[in-house]
C-alpha positions as CSV (number, residue, x, y, z in Angstrom):
1,M,22.7,-13.0,26.2
2,V,21.7,-15.1,28.6
3,I,19.6,-18.4,28.0
4,P,17.1,-20.5,30.3
5,L,18.4,-22.5,33.1
6,S,16.7,-25.7,31.4
7,F,19.3,-25.4,28.9
8,D,22.4,-28.0,29.6
9,A,25.1,-25.7,29.1
10,P,27.6,-24.1,31.5
11,G,26.9,-21.2,33.2
12,T,25.8,-18.7,36.1
13,T,23.7,-18.6,38.7
14,N,21.1,-16.6,36.3
15,G,21.4,-18.4,33.6
16,Y,23.7,-19.6,31.1
17,V,26.1,-17.5,28.7
18,I,26.2,-17.5,24.9
19,P,29.7,-16.8,23.7
20,A,29.8,-14.1,21.9
21,Q,30.8,-15.6,18.5
22,W,27.8,-17.8,18.7
23,Q,25.4,-14.5,19.4
24,S,26.8,-13.0,16.7
25,T,26.1,-16.0,14.0
26,L,22.7,-16.5,15.3
27,S,22.0,-13.2,14.9
28,N,23.2,-12.6,11.6
29,G,22.0,-15.3,10.1
30,S,18.8,-14.2,9.4
31,S,20.7,-10.5,8.5
32,A,22.2,-12.1,5.8
33,G,19.1,-14.2,4.4
34,G,17.0,-11.1,5.3
35,I,19.2,-9.7,2.6
36,I,18.4,-11.8,-0.4
37,D,14.5,-11.9,0.4
38,L,14.6,-7.6,0.2
39,L,15.7,-8.0,-3.3
40,F,13.6,-10.6,-4.8
41,N,10.0,-8.4,-2.6
42,G,10.9,-5.3,-4.5
43,Y,10.5,-6.9,-7.4
44,A,7.1,-9.6,-6.5
45,A,5.8,-6.3,-5.0
46,D,6.2,-4.1,-8.3
47,R,5.0,-7.7,-10.2
48,W,1.6,-8.6,-8.3
49,G,1.6,-5.6,-5.5
50,P,2.0,-5.6,-1.6
51,K,-1.3,-7.4,-0.7
52,I,-0.7,-10.4,-2.8
53,V,3.5,-10.6,-1.5
54,M,2.4,-9.7,2.5
55,M,0.1,-12.6,2.3
56,T,2.2,-15.5,0.5
57,S,4.8,-14.2,2.6
58,I,2.9,-15.1,5.5
59,I,2.5,-18.8,4.5
60,A,6.1,-19.1,3.7
61,L,6.7,-17.9,7.6
62,T,4.8,-19.9,8.8
63,G,6.1,-23.2,7.1
64,F,9.6,-22.3,8.1
65,I,9.0,-21.7,11.8
66,F,8.5,-25.1,11.7
67,I,12.5,-24.8,11.9
68,V,12.6,-23.0,14.8
69,V,9.4,-24.7,16.9
70,F,11.2,-28.5,16.3
71,A,14.3,-26.9,17.6
72,N,13.0,-26.3,20.9
73,S,10.2,-28.5,22.7
74,L,8.9,-25.4,25.5
75,T,5.4,-25.0,25.1
76,M,5.6,-20.9,25.7
77,L,7.7,-20.9,22.5
78,V,5.8,-23.1,20.6
79,I,2.9,-21.1,21.2
80,G,4.6,-17.1,20.9
81,E,5.4,-18.4,17.2
82,W,2.6,-19.3,15.7
83,I,-0.2,-17.7,17.1
84,W,0.3,-14.5,15.3
85,F,0.5,-16.2,11.9
86,C,-3.8,-15.9,12.7
87,P,-4.2,-12.3,12.6
88,L,-1.5,-11.3,10.4
89,F,-2.5,-13.5,7.6
90,L,-6.1,-11.9,8.5
91,I,-5.2,-8.5,8.7
92,A,-2.8,-8.7,5.1
93,W,-6.3,-10.7,3.8
94,F,-8.6,-7.5,4.6
95,R,-6.4,-4.8,4.1
96,P,-7.1,-2.7,0.7
97,P,-4.2,-2.7,-2.2
98,S,-1.8,0.4,-2.5
99,P,-3.5,2.9,-4.2
100,W,-0.4,3.9,-5.4
101,W,0.6,0.5,-7.0
102,L,-3.0,0.5,-8.7
103,V,-2.2,4.0,-10.0
104,R,0.6,2.5,-11.8
105,K,-1.5,-0.1,-13.2
106,G,-4.3,2.1,-14.6
107,R,-6.9,0.6,-12.4
108,L,-8.0,4.1,-11.2
109,E,-11.5,3.2,-10.0
110,E,-10.0,1.0,-7.4
111,A,-7.4,2.9,-6.5
112,E,-10.8,5.3,-5.7
113,A,-12.3,2.5,-3.5
114,A,-9.3,1.5,-1.4
115,I,-8.5,5.4,-0.9
116,R,-12.3,5.5,0.6
117,R,-11.6,2.2,2.6
118,L,-8.4,3.9,3.9
119,T,-9.7,7.6,4.7
120,N,-13.0,7.9,6.9
121,Q,-15.8,8.1,4.5
122,E,-17.6,10.5,6.4
123,K,-15.4,13.2,5.8
124,V,-13.5,12.0,2.5
125,S,-16.7,11.7,-0.2
126,A,-16.1,10.1,-3.7
127,D,-15.0,13.2,-5.2
128,D,-12.6,13.5,-2.8
129,A,-11.3,10.3,-3.5
130,K,-11.3,11.1,-7.1
131,A,-10.1,14.5,-6.7
132,T,-6.7,12.9,-5.0
133,V,-6.3,9.9,-7.3
134,A,-6.1,12.1,-10.3
135,M,-3.2,13.9,-8.3
136,M,-1.8,10.6,-7.7
137,V,-1.6,10.3,-11.5
138,H,-0.4,13.4,-12.6
139,T,2.2,13.3,-10.2
140,N,3.4,9.3,-11.0
141,E,3.3,11.2,-15.1
142,L,5.5,13.7,-14.1
143,E,8.0,11.0,-12.8
144,K,7.2,9.1,-15.3
145,E,8.7,12.3,-17.4
146,A,12.0,11.6,-15.5
147,P,14.6,9.4,-17.8
148,A,14.4,6.5,-15.7
149,G,13.2,3.2,-15.6
150,I,11.6,1.0,-12.4
151,T,14.5,-1.6,-11.5
152,Y,17.1,-1.2,-9.3
153,L,19.6,0.9,-11.1
154,D,17.2,2.9,-11.7
155,C,17.1,3.8,-8.4
156,F,20.6,5.1,-8.7
157,R,20.2,7.3,-11.4
158,N,19.9,11.1,-11.8
159,T,18.0,12.5,-8.9
160,D,17.0,9.2,-7.7
161,R,20.5,8.5,-6.7
162,R,20.4,11.1,-4.0
163,R,16.6,10.1,-2.7
164,T,18.1,6.5,-2.6
165,G,21.3,7.7,-0.9
166,I,19.1,9.3,2.1
167,V,16.7,6.8,2.5
168,M,19.7,3.7,2.6
169,M,21.4,6.4,5.6
170,V,18.4,7.3,7.1
171,F,17.8,3.3,7.9
172,A,21.3,2.5,8.6
173,M,21.9,4.7,10.5
174,Q,19.2,3.8,13.2
175,L,22.2,1.6,14.7
176,L,24.9,3.8,14.4
177,S,22.4,6.4,17.0
178,G,23.4,3.5,20.0
179,E,19.8,1.6,19.5
180,N,21.7,-1.6,20.4
181,L,22.4,-0.5,23.9
182,I,18.8,1.1,25.0
183,G,17.3,-2.1,26.2
184,Q,20.0,-2.2,29.3
185,G,18.7,0.6,31.6
186,V,16.5,-1.6,33.8
187,Q,19.3,-4.0,34.8
188,F,21.9,-0.9,35.3
189,L,18.9,0.4,37.7
190,Q,18.5,-3.4,39.2
191,T,22.2,-3.2,40.1
192,A,22.3,0.0,41.8
193,G,19.6,-1.2,44.0
194,I,15.9,-0.3,42.1
195,S,13.4,-2.8,41.7
196,T,12.4,-4.9,38.6
197,N,9.0,-3.1,38.9
198,T,10.0,0.9,39.8
199,A,13.0,0.2,36.9
200,F,10.1,-1.2,34.0
201,S,7.5,1.7,35.2
202,L,9.7,4.4,34.9
203,S,11.2,3.4,31.4
204,M,7.1,2.5,30.7
205,V,6.6,6.4,31.2
206,L,9.1,8.0,29.4
207,N,8.2,5.7,26.2
208,S,4.9,7.3,26.5
209,M,5.4,10.6,25.6
210,F,6.8,9.7,22.4
211,I,3.5,10.5,20.8
212,I,3.4,14.0,22.0
213,V,6.3,15.0,20.5
214,L,5.8,13.4,17.4
215,T,3.2,15.8,16.9
216,I,4.5,18.9,17.2
217,F,7.5,19.2,14.8
218,G,8.7,18.1,11.4
219,R,10.8,15.1,10.7
220,R,14.6,16.7,9.6
221,T,13.9,18.4,13.6
222,L,12.8,15.6,15.0
223,Y,15.5,13.1,13.5
224,T,18.3,15.4,13.9
225,A,18.0,16.7,17.5
226,G,17.3,13.5,18.3
227,M,20.2,11.8,17.1
228,A,22.2,14.7,18.2
229,S,20.8,14.2,22.2
230,M,21.7,10.8,21.9
231,S,25.4,11.3,20.9
232,V,25.3,14.1,24.1
233,V,24.3,11.2,26.7
234,L,26.6,7.9,24.8
235,F,29.9,10.5,26.0
236,I,28.2,10.7,29.4
237,I,27.6,7.4,29.8
238,G,31.0,6.7,28.4
239,G,32.2,9.3,30.7
240,L,30.6,7.7,34.0
241,A,32.0,4.2,33.2
242,W,35.3,5.0,34.7
243,I,33.9,6.4,38.0
244,G,32.5,2.6,38.7
245,T,30.6,3.7,41.6
246,K,27.2,2.9,42.8
247,S,25.7,6.1,42.3
248,S,27.3,6.2,38.5
249,I,26.1,3.2,37.9
250,F,22.7,4.5,39.3
251,A,23.1,7.2,36.7
252,I,24.0,5.1,33.4
253,G,20.8,3.2,34.0
254,S,19.5,6.2,34.1
255,L,20.6,7.3,31.3
256,L,19.9,4.3,29.2
257,I,16.0,5.2,29.4
258,V,16.5,8.7,28.8
259,L,18.1,7.2,25.1
260,N,15.5,4.9,25.0
261,F,12.8,7.4,25.1
262,A,14.8,9.6,23.0
263,Y,15.2,7.0,20.1
264,N,11.5,6.1,20.7
265,A,10.4,10.2,20.6
266,T,12.6,10.9,17.3
267,L,14.6,8.1,15.6
268,G,12.5,5.0,15.5
269,P,9.3,6.2,14.2
270,I,10.2,8.8,11.9
271,C,12.2,6.8,10.3
272,Y,9.9,4.8,8.4
273,T,7.8,8.5,7.5
274,L,11.2,9.3,6.0
275,I,12.0,6.4,3.9
276,G,7.7,6.5,2.4
277,E,8.1,10.1,1.8
278,I,11.6,10.7,0.4
279,S,11.5,7.9,-2.5
280,S,9.8,8.8,-5.8
281,T,6.7,7.2,-5.9
282,R,7.8,4.9,-8.9
283,L,10.6,3.5,-7.1
284,R,9.6,3.6,-3.4
285,Q,9.5,-0.3,-3.5
286,K,12.4,-0.7,-4.5
287,S,13.6,2.5,-2.4
288,I,12.5,0.6,0.8
289,V,14.2,-2.3,-0.2
290,L,17.4,-1.0,-0.8
291,S,16.8,1.2,2.6
292,S,16.3,-2.0,4.1
293,I,19.7,-4.1,3.1
294,A,21.1,-1.0,4.2
295,Y,19.8,-1.7,7.6
296,Q,20.4,-5.3,7.6
297,I,24.1,-4.4,6.8
298,M,24.6,-2.3,9.4
299,N,23.2,-4.8,11.4
300,L,25.5,-7.5,10.5
301,I,28.3,-5.3,11.5
302,C,26.9,-4.5,14.9
303,G,26.3,-8.5,15.3
304,I,29.8,-8.9,15.5
305,I,30.8,-5.8,17.4
306,V,28.4,-5.1,20.0
307,P,27.9,-8.9,21.7
308,R,32.3,-8.6,22.0
309,M,31.5,-4.7,23.2
310,L,29.1,-6.1,26.3
311,S,30.4,-10.0,26.6
312,P,32.4,-10.2,30.1
313,T,34.3,-13.1,28.2
314,A,35.2,-10.8,25.0
315,W,35.9,-6.8,24.8
316,N,34.5,-6.5,28.0
317,W,33.9,-2.5,27.5
318,G,30.4,-2.4,29.5
319,P,29.6,1.3,29.6
320,K,32.9,2.7,28.2
321,Y,30.7,2.0,25.1
322,G,29.3,5.0,24.8
323,I,32.1,6.8,23.6
324,S,32.2,4.9,20.3
325,W,28.7,5.1,19.5
326,G,28.6,9.1,20.6
327,V,31.4,9.2,18.0
328,S,28.9,7.5,15.8
329,A,26.0,9.3,16.4
330,G,27.6,12.5,16.3
331,L,28.8,12.2,13.1
332,S,25.3,10.9,11.8
333,T,24.1,14.5,13.2
334,L,26.3,16.2,10.7
335,Y,24.9,14.1,7.8
336,R,21.5,14.3,8.8
337,Y,22.0,18.5,8.6
338,L,23.5,18.3,5.3
339,R,21.6,15.9,3.7
340,L,18.0,15.0,4.9
341,P,15.3,17.4,3.8
342,E,12.1,18.4,6.1
343,T,9.3,16.8,4.0
344,K,6.7,17.6,6.7
345,N,3.6,18.7,4.8
346,R,4.8,18.3,1.2
347,S,3.0,16.1,-1.3
348,C,4.9,13.6,-3.4
349,G,5.1,16.2,-6.8
350,E,6.0,18.7,-4.9
351,L,9.0,16.8,-3.2
352,G,9.8,15.7,-6.6
353,L,10.3,19.0,-8.1
354,L,12.7,19.8,-4.7
355,F,14.5,16.6,-5.5
356,D,14.8,17.4,-9.4
357,H,15.8,21.4,-9.2
358,K,18.5,20.2,-6.9
359,V,17.6,22.7,-3.8
360,P,20.0,21.9,-0.5
361,A,18.4,20.1,2.4
362,W,18.4,22.9,4.6
363,R,16.0,24.9,2.1
364,F,13.8,22.6,1.9
365,K,10.9,23.7,3.8
366,S,11.3,27.2,3.2
367,T,11.0,26.9,-0.6
368,K,8.1,27.5,-2.4
369,V,6.3,24.8,-4.3
370,D,3.1,25.2,-7.4
371,Q,3.9,21.5,-8.6
372,F,1.2,22.9,-11.4
373,A,3.1,26.4,-12.0
374,A,4.9,27.1,-15.2
375,H,8.1,26.4,-13.2
376,G,6.9,24.4,-10.4
377,V,9.6,25.2,-7.9
378,V,10.1,29.3,-6.8
379,G,12.5,30.4,-3.7
380,N,12.7,33.5,-1.4
381,D,14.6,35.1,-4.1
382,V,15.4,32.6,-6.9
383,E,12.7,30.9,-9.6
384,Y,14.5,27.8,-10.7
385,P,12.6,26.6,-14.3
386,D,12.2,23.4,-15.5
387,S,14.4,23.1,-18.0
388,K,18.1,21.4,-17.3
389,E,19.8,23.9,-19.6
390,E,18.9,26.5,-17.6
391,I,19.3,24.8,-14.4
392,K,22.8,24.0,-15.5
393,H,23.4,28.1,-16.2
394,L,21.8,29.1,-12.6
395,D,24.3,26.8,-11.3
């Protein structure tokens, strides 16, 4: 980490290098605090609703920013911490409450109004909104029939244990993909003699292509393929590190930009979709909290080892780190294949039935589901009954 020359500390001609142990401390402090806040957030959002919690958090955040602002007198730092408060608070104020939260509270008319605000009113009529709320009520009743409540412990009971485990791993494994390293591509290209503007433009062009990819493929396909491709690229980067020529440095910089594109086109954005879709609606807020905690725990680990990998005063691995992250991304790919289901074009009720009947992850896409039928889930050749006794017999 390089800090500006205005700080009174020894360093290089390009800036002042913070020691690896202090980089870890600064990074991990926020992660540790975030874990505590997340646990309270899960309870508060269920109790008072996501909208109220978000607005309250923004106000609290503004107060805590005083500590950061007055720890440094740079004018730009003051502007960059404070300038976002007004637009963020206004967005939270004018956004409608969560329809799912309103349904769970029995406020169905407000849920219909929220759906109308969240959709195109020219295409979604009042009757469509009413039908959507009816579907949400039906799904909520299905999940209420399951022997589970809405506490954190309930996230690890019965079929929700599988769902919670998946969302926690989906978020935590973001960091095992080598995501910590993707910002270094421009620096390596500059070292190889490419101008800053050219390197930055190349990075922006590749990253703008992710919108096209996201509209074509399913969630499971994107996540698994993205993780696998990142593993391959990381192994190549690690191998090139042993060559040490100017051409190899250029290749490493280019591959890091490709790594950035692969992450932004697959793992990065699709992660949040999967977390919202895989968790049950009644436990969604707490499942999101637990997945975020898993991410923060992994972030703590990465905050300890990554600065030491990169710092010239510590381990000084350089691009050789690609080997270690390639291994972790490869193992993550195996997990994705075995555990991550396809959720595209599935309603919450359909996903609930698929999890209830313990359908393997690789069969989610091909299994036929009718949440209003007598049995609910029908495979290609096998019918999955609703009763636990019959399921046990089939197993």
